[in-house]
N, C-alpha and C positions, 0 to 999 in steps of 0.2 A: 136538302140543299136546293133541289130543283124547285120545290114549292116556295121556299124562301126567296129564291132568285126570281121566281115569277112575281111575287109581291113587290120585290125591289124594282124590277123592270117597270111594272105599272106605275109605281110612285115616280120613278125617274121620268117616265113618259109624260105624266101629268105636269110635273115641274117644268119640263122642257117646253111643253105646249103653252103653258101660262107665261113662261119667260119670252117665248117668241111673240105671243100676243102683245105683251107689254112693250117689247122693242118695236114691233111693227106699227102699233096704233097709238101708243102713248108717247113715243119719242119722234115726232114728225120731222124734226130738224136733223136727224142723224144722217151721216154719210152712208148710203146703202150701196148695193151692188149695181147702181145705175152706171151706164157707160156713156161717156160724153162723145168719144170718138175711137175708132179702131184704125190703127196704122199698121203698115206691113214693112218688114225689112227683109232683104235677101243678100246673100254673099255677093251677088252680081248686081245688086240694086244701085240706083243713082237717082238724082233729081230730088224733088220735094213733094211729089204727088203722094207717095207712100200708100198706094192702094194695092190690092191683091194683084191686079194686072200690071201695075207699074210701081213695084216696091222701091223703097229707098235703100241706101246703105244703112248699116247700123248707126253710124254717126249722123247720117241724114235724118233718120227717124227720130233720134234724140233731139236734133236741132229743130225739127218740125214740132215736136212736143213742146219745146220751149216757147213757141209762138202761141200755144193753146192753153197753157197751164196757169195763167195769172189769176183766174177766178173760176175754178173748175166746178162744173155742175154734175160730174160723174167721173168714173175712172177713165184714164187714157190707157188703152191697151195697145202695146206694140208687139205684134205677132212676129216672131222670127221664123221665116220659112226654112225649109230643110237645107242642110249644107254646112260647110265649114267657113266661119267668119275669121279669116286669117288677118291678124292685126299687125300693123307695122309700128304702132305706138299704143300706149295704154288707152283703153276706153274709159273716159273720165266723166263722172257725174259730179256736179258742183252746185253748191248753193253759196252765193255771195251777194254783194250789193249790186253786181252787174250781171251775173249769170244765175239762172234759176232752173234747176232740174227737179225741184221738189214737187210732189203733189200738194194741192191746196184745198182748203175747205173740208179737210178730212178725207179727201179722195186720194186715190193712189195712181201713180204711173207704173204700169205693170209691163215688164219685159217677159214675154211668155212664148214658149214653143207653140207654133201653130199646130192645131190638132193633127196628129199623125206624123209630125215632124220631130227630128232629133238634132236641133241646131248645136253646133260646137263653136265656142269662142276660143280661138287658138292663137298661141304665140309661137307656133312652130314653123319651121322651114323644111319643106320636102327636099331631101338630098337626092339628086339624080346624077347621071353621068359617071356611074361606077365602071371601073375597068380593073381587070386582074393585074395586080401590081407584083405579087410574088407568087408564082404558080406552085413552087415547092411547099409553101406554107399556106396556100389558098387565101392570101390576103388581098382584099380589094381596096381601092382608094377612089376618092372623088375630090375634085377641086372645089373649095369653098371660099377661098380668098383669105388674105391675112387679117382682115377686119372682123372675120367671123369668130364667135366665141360661144361656148356652151359648156355645161357640165353633164349633160345627159344626152342619150340617144335612144330612140325607140324603133324597133324593127318589128313590123307587122303587129304593132300595138303592145309590144313587150319591151320593158326596160332592158337595154343591153348593159353589159358590164364594162366599165372603164378598165383598160388593161391594168392588171395587177399581178403581184407576185403571189407565191404560196403564202398561206397563213403562218404567222409567227416565225419568220426567217431567223435562223440561228447565227451566232457569231457577232452580234451587234452589241456595242457598249456605249452607254450614254456618257457624254462629256459636258463641259460647261457651255459649249456653243453648238452642240449637236451630237454627233455620234462618231465612233470609230467603226467602220464597216469591216466585215470579215475578210475582204480582199479588195483589190483596186479595180475590179471589173467595172463598177458603175462610173468610174472617172472618165471612161471613154464613151459613155452614152451621150446621145444627143439631147439638146434642150433640157439641160439639167435644171434650169430655173423653173420648169413646169412640173417637175416630179414632186409628189407629195408623200410624206410619211404619215401613216394613219396609226394612232396609238390609243390603247384603251386602258383606263384605270378606274375601277369601280363604276361610278355613275357617269363618267365622262369619256367622250371619244374625241380625240384631238386630230386635227388635220393641219399640218404645217408644210410649207414648201421648202425645198432645198435651195440654198443660195449658191453653194459651190462644193466641188469635190476635188480634193488633191490627194492622190494616192488612196489611202483608206480614211482620210479625214473628211468627214461630212459636216459642213457648216450650214446651219439652218437659217431661214429667212427671219428677219426681225420686222415688226415687233412680235410676230406669232410665237417665236421661241420663248422669249422672256415672259410673255403673257401666259404661256402654257406651263410656266414654272413659278407662278405667282405665289401659290400657297406652299407651305412646307410639307404638305401631304397631298396625295392624289395628283401629282404632277404628271406631265407627259413621260412615258416610259419607252422601252424599246419597241420597235415597230411591230404592230399586229400584221401589217402588210405594207408593201410599197406600191404606189399607184401612179399611173399616167406617164408611161414611157413606151416608146415604140418597141423597145427591146423586151418589154413584158407582154407583147401581143402574141401570145402563144396558145390560147385556148379558144375554141369556138364560142361565138357570142360576145367576144371582146372587141372594143374599139379604142381608137386613139386619135386625138386631134393634135396635129402639128401646127400650132398657131403661127410659128415663124415662117413656114413655107406655104401655109394655107391649104393643107391637104388633110382630109379626114380618112382614116383607115378603119376597116372592119374585116373581121375574120368570121365568115358566116357558118352557121350550122350546116351539116350536110344536106338537110332537107330544105334549105332556103335558096331560092332562085333570085340572084341579085338583079336580074332584068325585070322581075315582076314584084319584088318585095317593096312594101311601103316603108320608107326609112325617113323618120322625122326627127329633127334636132330642134329643141326649143331655144329661142334666141331672145324673146321678150321676157323681162323680169316681172312686170306687173300687168296682168290681163285687165283687171277692173279696179279702179279707184273711185270710191265715193267719199266725198269730203265736203263738209260745211265749215263753219266757224262756230265758236261758242255762242256768238251773238246771233248767227243765222245758220242753225244746223240744217243739214240736208235731211228732208223728211219724206215719208210716205212713198217709198220706192219698193217695188217687189220684183223678184226674179223667180220664174217658175219653169221647170222642165228643161233647163239649159245645161250643157256640159261645158265646164271650164277646164281646158286641157292644154298641155304643152307650154309650160313656162319654166324658166331657169332662174338661177341666182348666182351671180358671178363674183361676189365679194370674196368667197373662199379661194378664188383663183389668184387673189392679190397676196401681198406679203402679210396682210392681216390674218390670212388663213381662217381657221376655225378653232378658237381657243375658248372652250366653254367653261363657265362656272357651273351651270346646271340647266338642263331642259331647254337648250337652244338659246340661252342668254350668255353672251360672250364678252370676254375681256377684249379691249381694243386700244389702239394708240400706244404711244410710248410710255404712258403712265398706267395703262391697263384698266382704267376705269375704277369703279367702286361698287361692291356688291349690293349696297343699299341705295345708291343714288345715280349710278352711271354705268349701265351695261348696254351692250348692243343686242337688240332683240332680233332673232331671225324674222325677217319680214314675211308678210303674207303675199302670195301671188294674186289673191283677191283681198282687198283691204278697204276698211271703212274707218273714218274718224269724224267726230262731231256729227253723228247721224242719229236720227230718231225714227222709230216706227218703220224700220227697214225689215222686210220679210224675204227670206230665201227658202223656197220649198221645192222639194223633189228635183233638185239639181244634182249633177254629178261633178265632183272635183277629182280629177285623175291626171296622172302623168305630170306632176308638178314638182318643181325643183327647190322650193323653199317650204314655208308653212303654207297650208292650203288657204285658210281664211283667217283674217285678223280684224278684230274690232278694237279701235284705239280709244284715246281719251274722248270724253263727251258722247260716247255711244250709249244711248238709253232707249229702253222699250223696244228692243229689236228681237226678232224671232228667227231662229235657224231650225227648221223642222223638216224631217223626212228627206234629208240629203244623204248621198253616198260619198264617202271620202276613201279613196283607194289609190295605192301607189303614189305616195307623197314622200318627198325627200325629208321633210321636217315634220313638224306637228300638224295635227288635223285642224284644230280650231284654237285660236288664241283670243282671250278676252283681257283687255287692259294692258298695262305696263307697270314697271316697278320703279321708274326713275324719279317719281315724286314721293317716294317712301310711304305711299299710302296716305299722305297728308296734303295732297293737291298743290304742292309747290309748283309754280309755273316754270321757273328757270333758275339755274345755279350759276354762280360766279366764283371761279377759283380764286384762291388767295393771291395769285399773281396777276389777276385781271387788271388791266390798265385803268379801270374806273375806280379802283381802291387806292386811296392815298395813305401812305404811312408817314407818320411824324415821329422821329426819334431814331433809335438804333436797332431797327428791325433787320433781320437777316433771313435769307431764303434757304430752305433745305428741301432738296428733291430726292426722288428715288428712295424713299424711306421704307417702303414695303411693310407698313404697319396698319394699313386700312384707311389712310387718308383719302379724301376726295382728290382725284388726280395724282395721288401718290406723293404729295408735297405739302409743305406748310410755310408760313412766314411767321417769325417769332421774335420776341424781345425779352430781355431780362431787366429792363429799366422801368421803374415806376414812372407814371405820368406819360409814358409813350402811348400813342393812340393811333388808330386807323379810322378813316372816314369814307363813307360811300353814299353817293346820291343816286336815288333810283326813282322810277315811276311805277306806281302800283298802289296796292292797298295793304301790303304787309311785308315783313322782312324776318328772316331767320338768320341767326349768327351761329355758325358751327366752328367749334374749336376743339381743344384737347383738355381733358380732365386727368389729373394725376396727383400724386402726393405733393408735388412741388409747384402746383398751380394755385394761385391765390385769387383775390377778388378783382372784379372788373366792373367799372361803371358803364352803363349803357344809356346813351342819350338818343332821343328821336327828335329831330327838328330843334335841337338845342335844349331840350327839356330832359332832365334826368328821369329815366323810367325805372331802373332797377340796378341794384348791385348784385352781380352774379358771383357765386362761389365756385371756383374751378377745382376744388379739392375732390379727389376720389382715391380710394384705397389702391387702385391699380390703373394702368394706362387705358384710356378709351377715347376714341373720337366721338364727339357728342354735340347735340344741340345745346348751346349755351343759353340762348335767349330767342324768344319768338314773340312777334307782335303782329296781330291782324286787326282788321276792322278800321284801318286808316281811311280817310277820305281818298278817293281815287285822285292821284296826282303825284307831284314830285315831293319826295321826302329825303331826309338825310339821317343816316345812322352813324353814331360815333361811339367807339368803345375805347376806354382808357384803362390801362393797367394800374392797379392800386396797391397790390401786395403780392407776396409769393415770389418764387424764383423766376417763373416764366409766365408769359402770356403767349399762347400758340393759336394762330389764326389759320383755319382750314378752308372755309368757304362761306358764301352768303347765298341764301335762297330768297327769291322774290315772288310774292303773290301779285299777279297783274289784274286778275278779274275782281270786279266788285263783289260778285257772288262766286266763290271758288267752286261751289257744288256743280256748276255747269260742266266741270271737267270730269265729274263722276262717270264711271262705267257702271250703270245701274239698270235694274229691272230687265235684264236680257234673259231670254229663254233659249236653251239648246235642247231640243227634244226629238226623239225618234230618228236620230241620225245613225247610220251604219258606218263605222270607222274601222278600217282594216288596212294592213300593209302600209302603215305610216312609218316615218323615221327610216325610210329605205336607204338613205344616204348618211344622214346624221342620226346615228342610232340612239343618241341621248335625248331625242325629242319625245313628245308624249302625245297621246290621243287627243285630250282636251286640256288646255292650259288656261287657268283663270288666276289672275294675280290679285291686286287690290280692287275688289269689286263689291258692290252692294246689291243684295237681292238678286243674285244670279240663280237661275233655276235650271239645273242640269238634270234632265229627267228622261227616262225611257230610251236611252241610247244603248246601242250595242257596240262594244269596242273589243276587237279581237286581233290576234296575231301582231303584237307590237313588241319591239325589242326592249323597251323600258316601261315606264309607268303608263297606266291607262288614263286616269284622271288626276291632275295635279292642281291644287287650289291653295293660293297664298304665296307669300314671299317674306323674306326678311329674317327668318330664324329667330323671331321674337325681338330683334333689336329695335325696330321702329315702334313697338307697342308702348303703351303707357307704362312707364317704369322700366322700359328696356334700356339696353346699353347705349342707344343713340340719344337718350336724354329727353325723349318726349314725355310730356305730362298728360297728353290726350291720346285717345285710341286712334288707330288708323280708320279709314273709311270701310275696311273689310268687315262686313256684318250681314246678317240675314240671308246667308247663302244656303242653298239647298242642293244636295246631291242625292237623288232618289230614283228608285226603280230602274237603275242601270244594270245591264248585263255585261260584266267585264271579265273576259276570259282569255287564256293563252297570252299572258303578258310577261314582262321581265325575261324575254327569251334570249337576250344577249348580254345586257349589262347588269350591274349589281346595285344594291342600296336604293330601291324604289318600291313601288307597291301598286296594287290594283287601283286603290284610291289613296292618294298621298296629300297631306296638308302641311302647311307651315303657318306659324304665328297665330295671334288671337283673332277670332272671327265671331264676335258676339251674336248670339241667337242664330247660330248656323247648325244645320242638321245633315246627317248622313244616314239615310234610312231606306229600307226595303230594296237594297241592292243585292245582286247575286254575283259573287266574285269567286272565280274558280281557276284552277290550273295556273298558279303562280310558279314560274320556273326558276326564280332566283331570289336571294335575300333582298329586303328584310321582312317586310310585313305586307300581307294582303290588304289589310286596313292599317295604314301607316300614318300616325299622327306624329310627325317629326318635330324638330326643334321649335319650341314656343307655341305649338298648336294648343289653343285654349278655347274654352267656351263652346265646344262642339257637343251636340247630342247625337250619339252614335247608337242607333237602335234598329232592331228588326232587320238585320242584314244576314245573309247566308254566305259563309266562306267554305269552299269545298275543294278537295283534291289538290292539296298543297303538300310539298315534300316536308320531311321532318325537320329540315334545317331552315325552314321559313316559318315565321310566326303568323298566326292568323290575325293577331293584334299586336302592334308595336307602338307604344307611346314613348317617344324619345324625350330627352331632357331639353329644357325644363318645362315641358308641357303640363298644363294645369287646368283644373276646373272643367274637365271633360266628363260627360256622363255616358257610360258604355253599358247598355242593358238590353236584354231580350234579343241577343244575337244567337245564331245557330252555326255550329261548325263541326266537322268531323275531325278537326285537329285539337290537340290538347296543349299546343305550344303557344305561349304568348310572352311578351316582354313589356314590363312597365318600369321605366327608369326613374329612380328617385321620386317616388310618389309625391305629388303636389296637389292634394285635394281632388284627385281623380276618383270617380266612382265607377268601379268595374264589378257589377253584380248581376245576378239573374240571367247569366248567359249559359246556354247549353253547349258544352264542349265535349269533344271525343265521341260524337254521335256515331252509331253504326247503322241507324236508319233515321229517316227524316220525319219528324212529326208534321202534322197537318199544317201548322202555322208556317213551318219552313218551306213546305211544298208550295204553299200559296205564294210566298215571297218569290220562290224560284220561277213559278209559272207566270207571275205578274211582271217580272223584270224584263227589260229589253224592249224591243219595238212593239208598239201596240198593233192591233190587227190591221188598221187602215194603212200601215206603212210596212207590213211584212214583205210586200212585193219588191221593196227596194234592195233586198238582199240579192246579190247576183246569183243567177242560176249556175250551178256547177255542171260543167260538161261531163255527162255520164258515159260518153263513148270510151271504149278501150281501144287505143290505137294499135295498128298491126305490129308496131315495134315494141309494144309493152312486153316485158319479160314474162308476164303471166300467161301469155300465149306460147305454146310449144309447137314447133314445126318438126316434122319428120319427113325425110325424103329430100328431093331436089327442089329448093326454093330460091328465088331471087328477091332480094330486098331492094326495091326501087325507092331512092331517097329524094328524087326531085321530079316527080310525076304530077305536075300541076293539075288540079281538078279533084284529086283524091283528098280525103280528110287528112289534114296536116301535110298534104302533098307527098304522102308516102303510101306504098302498097307492097304486099308480098304476093308473088305469083309463082305457082308451081310449074314444073316442066311442061312445055307445050307438046312434047313428043312421047312422053310416057305417063302412065297412070300410077296410082298407089301412094303418092305423097299425101300427107294429111296435116291439118292444124287442129289443135285441141285446147280447150279453155274451160276452166272450172269457175263457176260464178255462184253468187247467192241472189236469189230472186224468184220470180214466178214466170218470167218471160225472157226471151232472148231474140235479138235480131242480128243477122249476119249482113253487114254492109260491105259491098264489093264493087269492082269494076266489071263491066261486061263488054266484050268485043268479039271480033271474028276468030280470035285464038282461044276463046273460052270453051271449056268442055262441060261435061256432066259430072255433078257431085252427088255423093250420098251423104246425108246428114243424120248423125246419130245423137240421140239424147239419152244420157245415162246408159250408154252401151247398147241401146235399142235403135234399130233403123227407123227413122221417122219419116223421111221424105227423100226422093230423088229429084234433083233440080238441074235443069238444063240452063246454063248461064250464057249460052251463045247469044250474040247480038251482031247483026250485020254492020252496025255503026258503034263507035265507042261511046259508052255512057258511064258516068262516074257516080259514086256514092249511091248505088242502088240498094234498096232493101231486098236482097235476094231471097232471104228466108226468114220467117218469124215463127217462133213457137210461143204460144200463150197457154194459160191455164195450168201451168205446173204448180205443184204445191209450193208454198213459200219456203225456201230453204236452199240448200246447196245442190247444184246440178252440173253436169259436164256436157258440153257440145263438142262433137268431133266431126270435122268436115273433110271428106276424102275425095281426091280426084279419082273418078271411077271409069269414065269412058270418054270418047271423043264427042265433041259437039258437032253442029251442022257444018262447020268449017274444016273438020277433020283434025282438030287440035284438042289437047287435054287440059290446058291451063285452068286453074281456078284462082281467083283473086281475093285475098283477104285485105280489106281496107280498114275495117273496124268491127268491133262487136259491141252490142249495146244490151246489157242485161237490165232488167227493171222489174218492179212490182206494179201490177195494175192497182191503182188506188181510186176509189170512188168516194168523193166527199159526201157528207150527210145531206148537203143541199142539191146534190145531183138529181135532175128530174127523173132519172131511171129508178130511183127509190120511191116507192109509194108508201104513204102513211095513212093509217085508218084509226079513228078515235081521237082522243084529245092529246095533241102534241104542241110543244113550244119550240120554236126555232130560235136558239140563242146565237146572236151574230157577233158577239164580242166577248167571248169567254176564253181568255188567253190561257193557253196550255193545251187546248184541243188542236187537232189537225186543222189548219187554216183558221184557228180560233173560233170555230163554229161547232155547234152540237144540237141535235134534236133530242128532247126528253119528253117522256110521256107523263101523264098525270101522276102526282105523288099520292093521291088519295083514292084512286079507283084503278081497277085492272081492266084488261080487255083490249087496250090499244095495241096495234101491231105495225111493224115495218116489213116491207117485202121488196126483194131485189132479185132480178133474173140476170144471170151471168153465164159466160161461156168459159169453161175450164174444168179442172179436176180437183180444185180445192178452193176454200173460202175462209177468210178470217174476219170476224166481227171485231172492230176496234171501237172502244167506248170509254166513257168515264165512269168511275165508281166512287160513291161517297155514302154518307149515312142515310141519304134519302133513296138509295137504290134498292130495287126489289128483285124478285125472282122472275126469270124469263124462261119460257119454253121455246126451243129452237127447232123448226121443222125444215127438212130438206126434201124438196120435191113432194111436199104434202105429207110427209111422214115424220112424226116426232122423233128427233134424234137425241136431244139432250135437254135436261132442265138445269139452268145455271143461276146460282145466287150471286148477284152483282154487288151486294152490300160491301162497303168498306168503312171502317171507323174513321179513316182520314181520306181526304179527297185525292185521287190519283187519276192522271190523264193518260189517254192513248194506250189503254190496256188492251191486250189481246184476250178478249173475254171468252171467245169461242173460236175454235178452228176445226174444220172438216177437211180431211184429205182422202185420197184414194177413190174419188168419184171417177166415173167413166168420163173420158174426154167428151165434152159436149155442153149442151145448155142445161142449166139447173136453176132452181129457185130456192132462196133462203127466206124463211119467214120467222120473225122474232116477235113473240107475244108477251106482253106484260101479264104475268099469271097470278102472282101473290106477293104479299109483303115480305120485305127483307128483315134483317135483324132489328133495324131501326123502326119498323112498323110502317114503312112507306113502300110505294109500288113502282116508282119511276125506273124506267130503263133508258139508257143514253146511247144514241147512235151517233158516232163520230165519223166513221168511215168503214169501208170494206176493202180488204186486200184479196185479190184472187189471181 
């Protein structure tokens, strides 16, 4: 493998060099990395100079760019200096006949973090002026005014909990208009109209407000209640919990907003200091909006290195509430909308529509109250790469919409629209609950009755009802008979009756006349406005190398990535983890708008050529039911799901879930691992067809294929107990590529003094509000007596004791694994925090115990020792560290995913004698390396003495193996030398150095 990779790397290198030569010298008119001008923005900026010494505001820099971008000769870079850009209104980028924010001539306008800066675009308001309101309950409050509104609060950067009841309260009974409560207690609560009932049922999580409470009768707000009961199944049920009442403010970390009085309440944790805590409430709903028109799309805009933070979404505070159909798409209004043509989509706090060549790279989206990022109609050739999405109320990324049925319809007109004229004995029927557009129809039983509608556009759709009693209808366009449509069907269905496109742009009239049958039923009309409807396509967008975690924090039915009717979406190399519902969801419509589907279309939707590949999706379905790691709907011609690694599905149904109508997918070379027995690794729902599922690998034997419809499911390896090489390659290649591994947030590896894994013996005081310590907490032992101790067992090779030192600090004895290692005087004449008082390195990698004992008085005559935190760790040296020396022929592989930091050094596959050498301080050492069929035999020397001969050959490629470990060395400096000695089982000599642990 090493030799083969060497040849492959050389080939790639030559191809890249030739390609760069071609681009650089044979394409002289290309837009290169030339810079026309550099502008600067600052949170405190003003004016229009926009220089480093006199920066503009963010909007000022944008406005200055508008004066410079009409005929660009290079990129315009707007550097954002450090700080928080607190917005009072949405930062708007526009392309229209009068406003021009696009890059031109192929160049870009780039909004970029100034080197070394971490700018934040924020819609938050810092809340100050807190005072203790209820000392018995430790509740604080601050005045925010009666116009203030939010649904989120963040304390020291952590999402606080809106006051809520316990989970699954007992004694509730659902009624036709709400509930019967277990008792009348809630009837006396304040601000009843602000209280929400949260309810879960399978894949849906509802949020509806209470209208009134009389005794035990709870009446819910409309239209949320009716919309949450639209279907005969999976409707709103009894409360999962009750939320947003002062009377529920009973746990630390909870908050409540009294909108009527203008006060915000918070019950802090014991270690939070309300005089110093940073408390931010998001009040702006859209941080950034980029929008063009179909005729003039917004183009060539980039954002790099910016944090988008603190935005809310207030619609769920209204009587609409949150009444989901699926994945953040909501019923709304008195008619509830329609699942195929009329749903309300959870908006993005950062949103783009009618944009092209927009690039977002290495940004952070966090503390957001809706979906994080949305690309709407007309978004084409955009790239979202290397961003982190974390702590989001709704979905991470949304692509497209569903209201055009995937057929690019511009606008719909309901049957009761004033523009439609009815001649004859038509009657209106509303609130039908059978899937009509707007839940109503206009109908007649008389032959020769007709309706007529004049529109401006290039096409028209007529939607009606088909059934056994529906007959023929004549359709005229501009007075000319176009077609006689037959409304007969064996069962009731709302359907596209007739479609005409390709008309000359202008005014036209459709007329439909009833000719036979018992009924003609009119549901809606759809108009095409654009001469070329494909300008509406969401097409050729790439989502790659994004890290998506802790999304759907408030609306648990939301998903990591949501793509609807899109063409040529490339969702690749993303990592999605820790989500309550599905990881990736693609498609809509349950097959109804497909060619031959129940909606009556004869043509396919625009959904095609989509790719979901090389994604790492894990720890999903943690809350709701009936979803998957990768979930699809409806036909998507020439679409593929390949080389994804999906593991740890926590709930039904399928890790790879091709739900209703999913058709024409090629599902191959995926790995599904670590799923419970009640979850299927593959679920093909009805009536999905023409899918090819081959060459996948799983340790599960459970799958479900409903009513087989020309699906091919063959050549899959199921029930595996070990992973073959091909599966390991998929697992190692999935997720973030090496260039973007650094966007994964670093986990704080300190163990706080309050962690229960630390045991205390003797007299200790737990200080919970001592600002300056780690997490503002510290344990300190008696100042007047010795003997108290703290003990902690850890796994690693090193440990650091972090503590406070002051004039009351004494002398401690520190034991490692029961043996006295050091006596430490922690006295300091001045108080200093978070000191590394003691560090032990060089332990063998494994389990150890540190014991810290108060032994004697310090210089001040006191005995206290202070435990603030303990930090265990393993010393890791990467193969590229300059402290490792290489002799002989070595290749440094810089993008070999699966290795530590995705790098590895390997010696020649055809000759022996090369060696690597590393000097370290400690008592143990582990060589971490890769093993494969090209690996050979190594001799390992410690301090110049041969210690072991190791055969590193493996028939399959495996990464980060502990190839050799030496323990029991005397504490001190040692040298390990690893020599390529002879051929392994495959006849090759390579040895692979990935890292050293010591």
